[in-house]
N, C-alpha and C positions, 0 to 999 in steps of 0.2 A: 675220199684219196684227195680229191680238188680241195676240199675246205681243210686237211692236215695241210696239204704241201701249201696253202694260204697263209692262213698261222704261222708255220714254221718260217714263210717267206718276213713275214709281218715281222716276227720277232726277233729275226734276225737283225731287221734294219732300224728297227729300236734301240738291241744293245750294240752296234755301232754309231748311233747317234743321242745319247742320253742328254744332250745336251745344246738347243738350237737357241738362236738369240733371233725372233719378232721384230722388234724393235731394238734401238739401240741410243745411248744419249755417249759422246764423245766430248771429253774436255781437253784437246789435244794442245801436246806440249809440241810443236815443232821445235828440230833442233837442223843447225844448217850445215848444210853441207857444200860450200861451194869454194873451198878450201882445198889444197894437194893435201894439207897435213893431215886433215880428215876423211877425204871421201876416201884415199887412198892408202886408209891404213884399216887394216881390219879386226879392230880389237878393239869394244865400246860395253861402257857399262855403266849401271845407276844403281840408287842407291833407294829404295821402297818399303813403305812403311802401312802395313795395311793395320787400320783405327777400328774399321766395324765391321759388323757381319751385316746382307741385304734383309733389311726388313720385312722379308716378304719369308712365307716358307714353302715357297714351291722349289720346286728341284732344278727346274731347268733355268731361274733366274740366278745371276749375279751382277758382282763390280770386282771390275780389275785394276789395275796399276801395271804396265808392262814400257819396255823400250823395244823399238821397231825401228827397220830398214827398209828401205828400197835398194833392191839389186839391180834396177835397167834405168836405163833414162826415159822410156817413156809410161812408167810409175805402174804397168800392169799389176792386174794384181798377181801372177802365178812369180811374182819379184818377193812379196812382202811378206817378212817374217819377223817374230814375237816371242818375245820370252817375261815374263810378271809373276804377279801375285794374282791371285783369283781368290775370292771371297763368296763362300754358299753358305748355305744355313747351316753347314754340318763343319765351318771352319774357313780356315787358308791353307789354300793350295798354292806351287807355284806348278806354270803352266808354260807350256811353248806350241805355239802354231805357224803355219804358214797358210796363205789363203788359199789358193792354188795347187793343184798336186802336180802338174804339169809336168815339173822335174823330176817328181820322183816319190814326195810328198817325207814325213820324217818319220824318223828311228827311235823308236822309243821303249828299244831292249834295256837302255842300261841301268835303268831305276826299278827293272821288271822286281828284281827280290826285294825289292822295297815298298814293293804295293803299286809303284804305277801304274795306270791304262790308257790305253788307247783310246782319246777323249773325242777326239773329232774324227768322220774317214766323210769320204764322198763318194756317199751312195746313192751318184747315180751316174759314177760313169766306170766308178772300181771301187764297190766296197774294201777292198782289201787295202785301197791305201789308207795310210793314216796323216789328218794333216794336224792333229798334233796331239798332245799327251796331258796328264795331270798325274802330282804328287799324290800320295796320301794324305791326309791333313796329320800334321807333325812331322813332316818329312821335308828335313831342313828349314821349313817356316814355320813361324807362329805368329798369332794375329799378338799385335803389340811389341813386335820384334823385327829393326830392322835388318835388311836379307839383301844382298847382292847379285842383283842379275847380268847377265854380261852374255854378246853374240862374239862368238870368235869363227874368224876361220883361214884359216893355214894353207897357203900356197900348194902345199905338198899333197891338200886332201882335197879329196873334192865333192864334198861338202863341207856346210856353217857347226859348228856347237853351238848349243844352246848351255850356259854353267848356272850356279845355283848358290852362294855362297862357296863357288871356288868346285864345286862339285861335278862334273860334264855330265847334264839327265839326257840331253836328247843329239842327235844328227840332222840338219835340213837341207837336204840335197839338193844344194842350190851350189855352182861352180863356177861363181864369178869374187873377183877380190877386191870391189868396192863399190863403193853405195849411195845413192844420187839422191837420200830423204831421209830424213832422221825422226823417230817421235819419242819423247817419254811422255807419257796420256796415262791420263780415269777412263774410262769407259762403264757404262752402264745395259746390261742388259738382260732382254725382257721378253714374254709369252702373250703375257694381257692385248687385248686390244686398244686398252688407255695405257699412256707409260704411268708403274707402278710410283715411279720416284723414290727407288729404292735410297734409303741411307750410306752414302758412300766416301770414305775417310782414306785420300792415298796422301803421304807425304811423299817426295821425291826431293834428293838431297845428292849431288856434286855429279852431274853426267859427266866421264870422261873417256878421251878415249888416247891411243896408243900410239904416241910417238916419239921415239927414242926416250920413252918413258913414261908414266901417265901423266894426262893431262888433261883441266877441266875447261873442257865442250867453250871453243872461243866465242866470244860474245857479236857486237855489231854487221852488220852487213849493210847493202846497196842495196837492192833492192825487195821488197815485201815477202820476197817466197822463200827468202832465204833468211829472213828475220829468227834469230829464235823469242817465238811470241806463241800464244796461245787462242785454240780458236775455239769452236762450237760447229762442231756436227750432227743432226740428229733426226733418226729414220722411224719413221712409223712400222708396220708390224709387216709390211708388206713390202719393205726395205726402200722407201723412196721417201729423198731429204723432204721434211718438210721444214729445213731451217736453216736455209742454208749461208744466211749468215756469216762472217765470221767472228759475232759475239759473243759472248755468255750466255748460256740459257738462264731463265728464271731462278731453276732450284738447283743448277751444278753449277758451279766456277772457282775459281783459282783466285789463291792470295802469294802475291809474291813477294821477297823480300824479308821472309822470314826474318826472325833473331836480327834481322838489318846483315844479314848472307846473301848474296845476290847467287851465289847455289842452292840456295833452299825454301821449298818453296812445298801450296797444299793445292789438292783440288778433289773435288766433290762437292757433298750438300754443301749450300752456302758460305761459299768462295764468296771477297768479295765483286771481281769485274774480269772481265781477259787484262791481262796487260803483258810488258815485256817479260818471257822469263828471266834474263840475265837484261837488266838492262847496260845503255852505251859509257864507256867509260866516262865519269864525270870529275872534271876537277874539282872542287872546290874553293873558294876565295882563300879557302884557310891553308892549302895543299902547299907542303915543302917545296914543291917544285916551282915553284912562283918564286917569278922578281920582282918586287915592288923598287922603284924607283920616285923620291919625291915626299909629300905630303900626305900618309894614308892613316887612314883610322879603320880598326878593323871592330867589328862589334857581335855580339852572340845574344840566341835566347830570339832571336828576329822572327816574330808572326810571316808566316808563309813565302820566308824564301827560301835557298834548297840548302837542305842542314843546317837551317834554325840560324841562317850565318849571314855576313855581308862585308864590303870593307870599297871605300869610296874613297874618292881623292879632291884636293882643295884647287891646289892653282894648275893653272894652267902648265901645260908638259909635264904633269903627273904621271905614271903609267905604267902597268902591270905586262909581263907579260908570260907565257906559256913555252916551251919544245917540247916538240913532245911528235910519234910516230902515226901520223893520219890516213888513213885507205882515199877518203873523198871527201872529206868535208873537215871545219871546225866551227862551234858553235860558243858564241857571245851570250851566254843567261846574265841581266839586271834587273834594275830595276829604273822605271821612268815614275817622276814626282816634280811636286810643284816646285820645290830647288836646285834640279836637274840642271844644268849648263847642254852643251854640245861635245861630243864625244867622235875618238878618230879608232877605226877597226884599220888594225894594219896586219897582214897574212904577207911573211915570207920580205918585209918593207915597200910592201906596196898596201897604197891606203884601197879599200874596202870600200869601207864607209864614212862619210863623214855627213853628221846629222845632228838635230837637239832630241834629248831625251827628254823635255819637259813638257810635263802634262799636267791639268787642271788636276787631277786625281792618282790615285797614287796604284800605280799598275808594277805589280810581285812578278817576277820569272820571265819577264818580256824573252823574245830568243828573234838572235839576227845571227844566220847562216851564210858560211863562204866556202866556196870550192880549197881546198886542198888534200895533196897527194904525196904524201911521200914524211920524212922529217920539215915539218912543219912547226915558226913561230908565226902566233903570234899576240897581237899587242895592242893593248887599249888605251891611250891616252885621256888628258883630258883637253879642249880645245878652247874653251872660254865661257867666263857667265855663270858657273856657276857647277855646281858636285859632278859627279864623273863615280858608277859605280861598276863592281864585280862583285855577281853572285854567284858564277861558274864559266868555266867552259865544258863543252863536250864535246867531245872527241865521236866524229862518223854519225852522229844523233841519225836516229831511225828515223824513217819516213814511207808513206805508201802510197802509192800510184793511184790515176779516177779510177771514180769507182763512191757509193754511196755511204758513209760510214754513220751508225748508229749513235747516239750518247753511251750508247755502254762500248763503246769498240776499244780495244785493248791499243789504240792509239790517243786515244783523248785521256788527258792527262791534268787531274784535277787538283787545282792548289786549296788548301780550305774547305770547309765542311759543309758538302754535296746533300742532297734527298736524295737518291733515287727510285724511283716510283715508278710501277708494272700492273698494266692495265689500264694505262689512260687511254681512253677512244678518241679515237682519233687523231692520235699522234704515231709518227710513224713506229713499226713495231712495237707500239701501244707504249711505249717508255718516255721518258722524260727524267732529265737534272735539273734541278734547280738548287738554289743558295740565295739567302736573305744579308749577306754580313759583305758587309765594305771593305772588297782588295780584295775577294777569295776570287778564282777565276779560274781559266780551262785553257789549255794547248793543244793544238792539234799540227805535225807537222807534214810536210806530204811535196809531192813534185807533178804540178800544173799547172796550165794558166789559166783557170778560175778557180775560185771556192764559193761557197751558197750557203750561209751559217742559218740555218732552220730551228724557230722557236712558236712559242704560244704568249699569244698577245692574251692578257686582262690586268689581273688586280697586279701588277709588275712595277718595275720600277726602271733604270737606264745603265741600260751596259755599255761600257768602252771597248771599240775594239782599233788591236792594234796585227800590221801585219808585218812581216820582216824589223818591224824597229820603228815603224811608222805609223803615226798616230792617223787611225781615219776615221775619227770623230767618236760619237754615241748611236744610240737606240732606242727611242723608247717605247719598250713596251707593255705598257697602260694602254686596256680599254676596257670599255663597259659592256660588252661583250666576248666573253673565250672565242677565241679563233684561234684555232690549229695554222702548223707551219706554215707560219706567218717565214718570211724570208728576207735575208740582203746580200747580192752578189756582186763582187770582187773578179774586175776582168785583167785582161792583157797586164800581168804578171809579172811573164819573164820563162824562160825558163829556169832552170834551178829548185833548190830548193826554199821553200817558204813556212811559216808557221805564222798563226793565227792564234791572235790571243784576245780573250775575251771577258772581261771583266765587270765586278760588280763597283760600278760606282756610291754606293750607300743614298745616293740623289735617286728622287722621286718627282713626279709635277703630278701626281695627285695621291695614291694611298698605294703603300707596302712599296716594299723593299727589292724582291725577288729578282732575281730574272733565270731565265732559265734556258737549256740547252735540249732542241729535240734530235737534231743531228743536221752531218755536214755532207756536202757533194759536193768532190773534184771533178776538173773537165777541164 
């Protein structure tokens, strides 16, 4: 009798928990939730597309694409809820989950007549409390078709509603009428001791919130914790974080701005790298909102410029102006070169920077940022002695605080053709980026008083460094012996936003024209 009872108990536990992820990879698409019209509205949705099934045969393995929110300020597990697409070996399902059943679990009864199942249960404290549910293959969603997933909270109801393609599929028992964090993410879950790195293919389009009508998710913000950006989180089979850095992993990654649509991105196998989900508002030099005065030339098809176009003024007094709403800053993006002169940057009529744009080598997409809030008029004018140009203005440029950032960081903006190498022994995170083309560059924007640039010295060329539009000279990266983590620090930069620009001069003191980026440290 005792043996029979034990078998029945084990069978019950197994049936209540048909899926358990021993290890996970997440490519997290963070969505900002720091403005009233986002966090105080309780209707959120995103469109999802599952392109592939997991490339393993284990029942418990899966890949997912999902929309999730936290409903408490401390981001406790009990506040995490999600709805999305679940890809397993048998096909694609919709699923709903909450991380912790403290508030009562998930009501999965809405689609039972269509075959929906209780899919996750809290077997340790209350086996009868569902943590989530799963639809059957073919119910509301299909592999290779777009689906809309939605989380809704009506103030008159004590629970959130999960919807798939307009159908209510579950009730999530949390009675809170605001969010503190949002995600639209891809995940791999597995039970093997070694990560199987299953094929994952998920596309995301147009996350929206309902504020007097549906609106696309707002773009940039001040703190890196509030930006719309992509990070990695990886856990082993014991639930321990094994890669806490905010960089995409070797196998999984993200590709943003698909088809030149800032609301459209991919996450899964072979993504390019981490990047901003929704880039900051960039006003190109050809935008009709700009006002040019004096003699200006406009050229297109210019490699390594923003949107492959550039405008320049010839004479002192030539100027270009933009009036735009800003939250925290306005940035000028421009080129430095041998034929440039001195320029003046004004914000709301006050001089912010007067300086030389002249360098022996050509440096594209140099950035200078000024503080600005509210309706802002920014102006660039030619002061003397050469050309002055405009590539673009950036409203509220993203920036990161103190920390160590790998070459794969979403904050590294690469200009031109770069190679991203893995398994580089001795490099930070065993990764490195390098380039051998004159004029190709990388920019990195941050808040901090000091910045350190780490690279490798070997058969390299000469890199030129600019910080906030000020020429910092060059670094010869050649060495007879390969040396990792060679570094240079620039200190006492002052408060505010800074951008370091590192470019390939095309010059060399020995052989080879490569320059490298290993990591950047802000302090």
